[in-house]
C-alpha positions as CSV (number, residue, x, y, z in Angstrom):
1,X,64.3,19.8,-79.8
2,X,63.3,22.3,-82.5
3,X,65.7,21.8,-85.3
4,X,66.0,24.3,-88.2
5,X,68.0,24.2,-91.4
6,X,69.0,27.4,-93.2
7,X,70.1,26.6,-96.7
8,X,67.9,24.2,-98.7
9,X,70.6,23.1,-101.1
10,X,72.2,19.7,-101.7
11,X,73.6,19.2,-98.2
12,X,70.7,20.9,-96.3
13,X,68.0,18.8,-97.9
14,X,69.9,15.6,-97.6
15,X,70.8,16.2,-94.0
16,X,67.1,17.2,-93.3
17,X,65.9,13.9,-94.8
18,X,68.3,11.9,-92.6
19,X,67.4,13.8,-89.5
20,X,63.7,13.0,-90.1
21,X,64.3,9.5,-88.7
22,X,65.5,10.9,-85.4
23,X,64.3,13.1,-82.5
24,X,66.1,16.0,-84.3
25,X,63.6,16.0,-87.2
26,X,63.6,19.4,-88.9
27,X,60.7,21.7,-87.9
28,X,61.8,24.6,-90.0
29,X,63.6,25.0,-93.3
30,X,64.6,28.3,-94.8
31,X,66.4,29.6,-97.9
32,X,66.8,32.8,-99.9
33,X,63.1,32.9,-100.6
34,X,60.0,31.1,-99.6
35,X,59.8,29.2,-102.9
36,X,63.2,27.6,-102.4
37,X,62.3,26.9,-98.7
38,X,59.1,25.2,-99.8
39,X,60.9,23.1,-102.3
40,X,63.4,22.1,-99.6
41,X,60.7,21.2,-97.2
42,X,59.1,18.9,-99.8
43,X,62.4,17.1,-100.3
44,X,63.0,16.8,-96.6
45,X,59.4,15.6,-95.9
46,X,59.0,17.1,-92.4
47,X,58.5,20.5,-90.8
48,X,57.5,23.7,-92.6
49,X,59.0,26.3,-94.8
50,X,60.1,29.4,-92.9
51,X,59.4,32.9,-94.3
52,X,63.0,34.1,-94.0
53,X,66.2,32.9,-92.3
54,X,65.8,35.1,-89.3
55,X,62.4,33.6,-88.5
56,X,63.8,30.1,-88.6
57,X,66.8,31.1,-86.5
58,X,64.6,32.7,-83.8
59,X,62.5,29.5,-83.4
60,X,65.2,26.9,-83.4
61,X,66.9,25.2,-80.4
62,X,69.3,23.5,-82.8
63,X,70.3,25.4,-86.0
64,X,72.2,24.1,-88.9
65,X,73.7,26.6,-91.3
66,X,74.1,24.8,-94.7
67,X,75.4,27.9,-96.5
68,X,78.0,28.7,-99.1
69,X,81.4,29.5,-97.6
70,X,81.5,33.0,-99.1
71,X,78.3,34.1,-97.3
72,X,78.5,32.1,-94.1
73,X,80.3,34.7,-92.0
74,X,78.1,37.6,-93.1
75,X,74.8,35.6,-92.6
76,X,76.0,34.2,-89.2
77,X,76.5,37.8,-88.0
78,X,73.2,39.0,-89.3
79,X,71.2,36.1,-87.8
80,X,72.9,36.3,-84.4
81,X,71.8,39.9,-84.2
82,X,68.2,39.0,-85.3
83,X,67.8,35.9,-83.2
84,X,67.2,37.5,-79.7
85,X,68.3,35.3,-76.8
86,X,70.6,32.5,-77.8
87,X,71.3,31.0,-74.4
88,X,70.7,27.2,-74.4
89,X,70.7,27.0,-78.2
90,X,73.2,25.2,-80.4
91,X,74.4,26.4,-83.8
92,X,76.3,24.3,-86.3
93,X,77.7,25.2,-89.6
94,X,78.5,22.6,-92.3
95,X,81.4,24.3,-94.1
96,X,84.4,22.2,-94.6
97,X,86.9,25.0,-94.7
98,X,85.5,27.5,-92.1
99,X,86.2,26.9,-88.4
100,X,83.8,27.4,-85.5
101,X,85.2,30.9,-85.1
102,X,82.9,32.1,-87.8
103,X,80.0,31.5,-85.4
104,X,81.5,33.8,-82.7
105,X,78.5,36.2,-82.9
106,X,76.2,33.4,-81.7
107,X,78.7,32.4,-79.0
108,X,78.8,35.9,-77.7
109,X,75.0,35.8,-77.3
110,X,75.1,32.6,-75.3
111,X,74.9,29.8,-77.9
112,X,77.1,26.7,-78.1
113,X,78.7,26.5,-81.5
114,X,80.6,24.1,-83.7
115,X,81.4,23.2,-87.2
116,X,79.7,19.9,-88.4
117,X,81.2,18.7,-91.7
118,X,80.2,15.4,-93.3
119,X,83.1,13.8,-95.2
120,X,80.9,13.0,-98.1
121,X,79.9,14.4,-101.5
122,X,76.4,15.5,-102.2
123,X,75.9,15.9,-106.0
124,X,72.1,16.4,-105.8
125,X,69.4,17.7,-103.5
126,X,67.4,15.4,-101.2
127,X,69.6,12.3,-101.4
128,X,68.5,9.3,-99.2
129,X,69.6,9.1,-95.6
130,X,72.0,6.3,-96.5
131,X,74.4,9.0,-97.8
132,X,75.4,9.3,-94.1
133,X,75.7,5.6,-93.4
134,X,79.2,4.8,-92.0
135,X,80.8,8.1,-93.2
136,X,82.7,10.4,-90.8
137,X,81.5,13.7,-89.7
138,X,84.0,16.1,-88.2
139,X,83.4,18.4,-85.3
140,X,85.3,21.5,-84.2
141,X,84.1,23.9,-81.6
142,X,82.6,24.2,-78.1
143,X,82.6,21.1,-75.9
144,X,78.9,21.4,-75.3
145,X,78.1,21.7,-79.0
146,X,80.5,18.9,-79.9
147,X,78.7,16.6,-77.4
148,X,75.4,17.3,-79.0
149,X,77.0,16.9,-82.4
150,X,78.3,13.5,-81.6
151,X,74.8,12.4,-80.5
152,X,73.3,13.6,-83.8
153,X,76.1,12.0,-85.8
154,X,75.5,8.6,-84.2
155,X,71.8,8.9,-84.8
156,X,72.6,9.5,-88.5
157,X,74.5,6.2,-88.6
158,X,77.8,8.0,-89.1
159,X,81.1,8.2,-87.1
160,X,82.2,11.4,-85.2
161,X,85.7,12.7,-85.4
162,X,87.0,15.8,-83.7
163,X,89.6,18.0,-85.4
164,X,91.8,20.8,-83.8
165,X,90.9,24.4,-84.2
166,X,92.9,26.2,-86.9
167,X,93.3,23.1,-89.2
168,X,90.2,23.4,-91.3
169,X,91.9,24.7,-94.5
170,X,94.4,21.8,-94.5
171,X,91.7,19.3,-93.6
172,X,89.4,20.6,-96.4
173,X,92.3,20.5,-98.9
174,X,92.8,16.9,-98.1
175,X,89.1,16.1,-98.6
176,X,89.2,17.9,-102.0
177,X,92.2,15.9,-103.1
178,X,90.5,12.6,-102.2
179,X,87.1,13.5,-103.7
180,X,87.0,16.5,-106.2
181,X,90.4,15.9,-107.6
182,X,89.8,12.2,-107.9
183,X,86.9,13.0,-110.2
184,X,89.2,15.3,-112.2
185,X,91.8,12.5,-112.5
186,X,89.1,10.1,-113.8
187,X,88.0,12.8,-116.3
188,X,91.6,13.3,-117.5
189,X,92.0,9.5,-117.8
190,X,88.8,9.2,-119.8
191,X,90.0,12.0,-122.0
192,X,93.2,10.2,-122.8
193,X,91.2,7.0,-123.6
194,X,89.1,9.1,-126.0
195,X,92.3,10.2,-127.7
196,X,93.2,6.5,-128.0
197,X,90.0,5.8,-129.9
198,X,87.5,4.9,-127.1
199,X,84.3,6.9,-126.8
200,X,83.9,9.0,-123.7
201,X,81.0,7.0,-122.3
202,X,82.8,3.7,-122.9
203,X,86.0,5.1,-121.3
204,X,84.2,6.0,-118.1
205,X,82.6,2.5,-118.1
206,X,86.0,0.9,-118.6
207,X,87.7,2.9,-115.8
208,X,85.0,2.6,-113.2
209,X,85.6,-1.1,-112.1
210,X,89.3,-0.3,-112.0
211,X,88.8,2.7,-109.7
212,X,86.3,0.8,-107.5
213,X,88.6,-2.1,-107.2
214,X,91.5,0.2,-106.2
215,X,89.4,1.9,-103.5
216,X,88.4,-1.5,-102.2
217,X,92.0,-2.5,-102.0
218,X,92.8,0.7,-100.1
219,X,90.0,0.0,-97.7
220,X,91.3,-3.6,-97.0
221,X,95.0,-3.0,-97.2
222,X,95.7,0.7,-96.7
223,X,97.1,3.1,-99.3
224,X,100.7,2.0,-99.3
225,X,100.0,-1.7,-99.6
226,X,97.3,-1.1,-102.2
227,X,99.7,0.6,-104.6
228,X,100.3,-1.3,-107.9
229,X,101.6,-0.3,-111.3
230,X,104.9,0.4,-113.1
231,X,106.3,2.8,-110.5
232,X,105.7,0.3,-107.7
233,X,107.4,-2.4,-109.8
234,X,110.3,-0.1,-110.8
235,X,109.5,-0.5,-114.4
236,X,111.5,2.3,-116.0
237,X,110.7,1.3,-119.6
238,X,107.0,1.5,-119.1
239,X,107.2,4.9,-117.3
240,X,109.4,6.2,-120.1
241,X,106.8,5.2,-122.7
242,X,104.1,6.8,-120.6
243,X,106.0,10.1,-120.5
244,X,106.6,10.0,-124.3
245,X,102.9,9.2,-125.0
246,X,101.8,12.1,-122.8
247,X,104.0,14.8,-124.3
248,X,101.2,16.1,-126.6
249,X,99.0,16.6,-123.5
250,X,100.9,18.9,-121.1
251,X,98.3,19.0,-118.3
252,X,98.1,15.2,-118.2
253,X,101.9,15.0,-118.4
254,X,102.3,17.3,-115.5
255,X,99.8,15.4,-113.4
256,X,101.5,12.1,-114.3
257,X,104.9,13.3,-113.2
258,X,103.7,14.8,-109.9
259,X,101.6,11.8,-108.9
260,X,104.2,9.3,-110.0
261,X,106.8,11.0,-107.8
262,X,104.4,10.7,-104.9
263,X,103.8,7.0,-105.9
264,X,107.5,6.6,-105.8
265,X,107.6,7.6,-102.1
266,X,105.1,4.9,-101.4
267,X,107.0,2.4,-103.5
268,X,110.2,3.2,-101.6
269,X,108.4,2.5,-98.3
270,X,107.4,-0.9,-99.8
271,X,111.0,-1.7,-100.4
272,X,111.8,-0.6,-104.0
273,X,115.6,-0.7,-104.2
274,X,117.4,2.6,-103.8
275,X,119.1,2.6,-107.3
276,X,115.7,2.1,-109.0
277,X,114.2,4.9,-106.9
278,X,117.0,7.2,-108.0
279,X,116.6,6.2,-111.7
280,X,112.8,6.7,-111.6
281,X,113.2,10.1,-109.9
282,X,115.6,11.3,-112.6
283,X,113.3,10.0,-115.3
284,X,110.2,11.7,-113.9
285,X,112.0,15.0,-113.5
286,X,113.6,15.0,-116.9
287,X,111.4,12.7,-119.1
């Protein structure tokens, strides 16, 4: 099958490299201009750079749109009009927040369409194919497109998961909390350690094993059972000292209060006594 990728950014080039090991190896890669497309083709290592997105779309049997959310709908509409006959073709987009409805112009012209979103972060272009190893990739769209999507996902060494239409915004918010905001929390924690006299570089080195160990515990035990710390223990004195120490840093204090109240919900599920739960709740709201 002739596979094309439009958007030679971090996801597009990494996906292209991973597809190179399969029968869906990329034959065409396109971007805003031929220079970016050529750079993407070099990173992917297969196919050729297309002179324009419409040219790539016309030649493809399977098309991946790896485009920014704010231009996806506009570009999908333009390409569907420029692509001629779409019957028998399949179009995926890789946005986490947009549903398959954004590909409706392709569907009206006979294509099967679906969203194809890897639950993974891609901090740089052309990452190795192992970036897809054992991750989940979610699908939402036409049954025909989802069947092909599942086949591609398995070829990548990943796991398919189907999500209902209309839930993409909530789904994507969850992914951001687990990934982007996790990084923000680590940055906030490193900043507090810097205030405590530890260099930023050393602070990140200090926190990394703790974070990795916690994630490992979540993997083995699940989130509720992996919870440790003063809230889980019902240690009011420690929590009170934390709150006092964080008063000069309002954003950190606000985050600590909010996340500690959520931790308290988990602690209550683990059997923390009701009077302790009540006392911690009062402390976190007023402290």
